[in-house]
Wavefront OBJ file of the C-alpha trace (Angstrom):
o trace
v -12.643 40.354 -176.507
v -15.352 37.759 -175.697
v -15.642 34.989 -173.109
v -14.230 31.720 -174.506
v -16.834 29.531 -172.789
v -18.710 27.918 -175.648
v -22.167 28.711 -174.257
v -21.436 32.294 -172.982
v -19.693 34.571 -175.453
v -20.203 37.642 -173.295
v -17.932 40.566 -173.855
v -15.056 41.048 -171.396
v -14.534 44.521 -169.952
v -11.807 46.557 -171.645
v -9.836 46.940 -168.433
v -9.291 43.180 -167.826
v -5.997 41.401 -168.034
v -5.066 40.327 -171.516
v -4.508 36.738 -170.404
v -8.042 36.368 -169.132
v -10.240 34.178 -171.347
v -13.463 33.870 -169.307
v -15.811 36.416 -167.847
v -15.915 34.689 -164.390
v -14.907 31.546 -162.554
v -18.176 29.817 -163.402
v -17.493 29.997 -167.171
v -13.901 28.835 -166.633
v -15.101 25.839 -164.584
v -17.888 24.938 -167.046
v -15.531 25.072 -170.040
v -13.104 22.798 -168.175
v -15.958 20.336 -167.536
v -16.827 20.391 -171.228
v -13.205 19.571 -172.189
v -13.122 16.745 -169.670
v -16.402 15.294 -171.086
v -14.942 15.357 -174.604
v -11.697 13.757 -173.429
v -13.660 11.021 -171.531
v -15.920 10.305 -174.539
v -12.934 9.972 -176.837
v -11.193 7.578 -174.441
v -14.442 5.614 -173.936
v -14.960 5.179 -177.711
v -11.324 4.062 -178.159
v -11.658 1.504 -175.382
v -14.924 0.144 -176.774
v -13.274 -0.193 -180.185
v -10.352 -2.060 -178.606
v -12.806 -4.438 -176.907
v -14.544 -5.006 -180.260
v -11.236 -5.802 -181.965
v -10.262 -8.218 -179.189
v -13.643 -9.928 -179.597
v -13.032 -10.363 -183.349
v -9.564 -11.774 -182.717
v -10.919 -14.107 -179.990
v -13.698 -15.422 -182.283
v -11.206 -16.088 -185.077
v -8.812 -17.710 -182.612
v -11.579 -20.009 -181.363
v -12.460 -20.949 -184.937
v -8.958 -21.313 -186.477
v -6.715 -21.819 -183.486
v -3.045 -20.869 -183.920
v -2.933 -21.764 -187.596
v -2.706 -19.133 -190.315
v -5.885 -18.127 -192.142
v -6.906 -15.613 -194.828
v -6.528 -12.000 -193.734
v -9.624 -11.031 -195.804
v -11.844 -12.766 -193.220
v -10.981 -10.074 -190.650
v -11.191 -7.351 -193.293
v -14.784 -8.393 -194.047
v -15.596 -8.260 -190.313
v -14.403 -4.615 -190.135
v -11.145 -5.068 -188.375
v -9.458 -1.811 -187.313
v -5.754 -2.372 -187.989
v -4.614 0.961 -186.448
v -5.469 0.192 -182.856
v -3.295 -2.046 -180.671
v -1.922 -2.067 -177.129
v 1.706 -2.767 -177.881
v 4.100 -4.312 -180.393
v 6.495 -7.203 -179.917
v 9.280 -7.744 -182.404
v 10.055 -11.370 -183.219
v 12.344 -12.928 -185.854
v 9.400 -13.722 -188.117
v 7.757 -10.334 -187.925
v 5.906 -7.797 -185.813
v 3.287 -9.043 -183.323
v 0.598 -6.486 -182.485
v -0.996 -7.045 -179.093
v -4.653 -6.285 -178.407
v -5.667 -7.272 -174.889
v -4.677 -10.877 -174.302
v -4.277 -11.734 -177.969
v -1.675 -10.846 -180.576
v -1.677 -11.085 -184.322
v 0.934 -11.141 -187.056
v 0.198 -10.643 -190.759
v 2.342 -12.983 -192.737
v 3.757 -12.464 -196.280
v 1.220 -14.620 -198.149
v -1.822 -12.516 -196.973
v -2.499 -14.796 -194.058
v -2.787 -13.879 -190.444
v -1.759 -15.798 -187.334
v -3.433 -15.083 -183.972
v -1.540 -15.908 -180.820
v -2.872 -16.108 -177.270
v -0.796 -14.625 -174.404
l 1 2 3 4 5 6 7 8 9 10 11 12 13 14 15 16 17 18 19 20 21 22 23 24 25 26 27 28 29 30 31 32 33 34 35 36 37 38 39 40 41 42 43 44 45 46 47 48 49 50 51 52 53 54 55 56 57 58 59 60 61 62 63 64 65 66 67 68 69 70 71 72 73 74 75 76 77 78 79 80 81 82 83 84 85 86 87 88 89 90 91 92 93 94 95 96 97 98 99 100 101 102 103 104 105 106 107 108 109 110 111 112 113 114 115 116
């Protein structure tokens, strides 16, 4: 069996415990740091994408106000429809919240942006 640290790969002695994955504490610690870096970078990229989406919504809200406009405008700007902070359920549909703004896609391919 080999050390599971991505930059080591040294062989473990045959008499080690079967639950052991690393050759020493240094490799265990370094692998943990690598996992934390990956987790942080993923979180950072998600947060920067959320900030970009909020900026798109804010720019459209400044231009169109709280009146419906064509959804294709946001599509052409590269809107990511999968990221949102939370969802509010209203009688006229589902409001997706991104930061301090929310949007609802209406039936006739228009979108309404609300400020909270």
